[in-house]
Steps between C-alpha positions, in 0.01 A plus 500: 500500500321274254834321431420324839320182443236548770432868395459406138252229593299745707493748197376218284229409745399866505492497128270206485253652755508866388578491128386170369215480745555135547264305727561496866541117468776524234691777696493306817616176333774677312626696820520160679675334206761772456557523878589133480718555207673779686575275795634246266723753346631621831592142605705498183686817591335710236519875587404679200297459174821426317512175706176376364563272197338221316684250699362627827154501369518149380640400844201661659264305287675181579491568873126583482433164339716322765288667758195312360312787353267398221591577138232769481625674816872496381392623152323796675811578703709498183244720335536759783879496464468538108262798542740662755800444270314641205396813708867552589605474130221747397633747759855476384617346841651193345657446154383144450175338605638181672163346537403514129491166335503298824244238496306380796350155589225379259148566636180336382289786397140429606223485233326841458174538674205599293161634621170381369315707234249568779748616748662747251168641410391541850839664576469755221133575566511525874858584577555865391353783703517861604663788317744259321227272369560583135874476503494166716236344273717580197801352665314181573360472157844537332687265729237227437387603149847528360710279725742794567792495737468774759810677361341506156175638646647794682711608211206519259438812301191602300686500182581124553112443423395757250249488381342362809192381321719249304551310825860411421782570747873539429703357780871536572589194694819338633795541292352814327288275286179643372185294461144579407225387733119541435261584770127462533194714539502518875862634498403745231221638709711536815772675302257743337357598848839520650632714220212754548617562851872586411623835404489566123821391336607264772782272360495222759205273537549478884683811606637525842665794667748754347424372160615151572305178446321343802716263692498125485423503870177712422379245252567208746288675755217549264492132411517390863235731612260403211570124569418558879177661417405212276589254775820372335833448671853490373441669166769705337515682169687195362196292602296690246766427232494141582120494478510686164722224351319208674162610380622558145631141497171372640311682245695330210777752427820343375810488705683696229233782518523515880872510486481804268243686709704437823826606339675185596844427335472134559224255422604312819396789710149500351461124520465531880162630453389183319545312834294759673220462243523118521463517872192720464347249262578215738335682787192577293469136389531386857226744622269440209514154356310220672768241441758730651297526810430132526138517417294287261 
């Protein structure tokens, strides 16, 4: 029965793997983290889901910190517990989500990584291939050309960009907030080519199976494969979003404009990209200026 702690965790891991199509890396980490939490609960005498409360979760976090795990690792373990608890609440197996609102240790979020303009161009031109060429090229053009989040991309409908020739896209972002994002000629060409290959009257820009949008996992695979063909490593859909923002700032766009295009609620979030742009300028100076290289 799912009321059993271990069985409910197994069901959640199956949910991640089969329904959410989470990456194998995420599934493995969450399985390990939840097994550790299950062992912790057993040591405390917890026998059913009713025994899992916020006090137990906070104690687990403290114990992990005491074991010497890094803040990032403990935060991930808490994230696994939160996701499991939310799953139980959604399935009606618990009345109260005990993990909701519990804060983990502070982690220093790394600065976003941005590709160079040349790397992005090579990735888009050389990456897509085969029968999904038109779709994959359109995905790459929109991720980089509009700075979209993956969830925003997969939910796009043709009505969100009508008329296509106006090159304006309505995006429903976090918190159900709508924003308008322009896109360029290359994205338009890719969209028109891709639309011609879809059945007439298709509602979704990127349809998957059974009338549903393509999965986030599919988009991730498209990006990783395209990057690999271009000789690039460790590139994700979010890398293209970071590159979009960084290149705008390097080109003279205002911080406020970039904030609006990205759909950020706080200017502090957008300001992180200023540091990336500054680092790019420092590196360019170091490589190009004779005084920086110690030459006369």
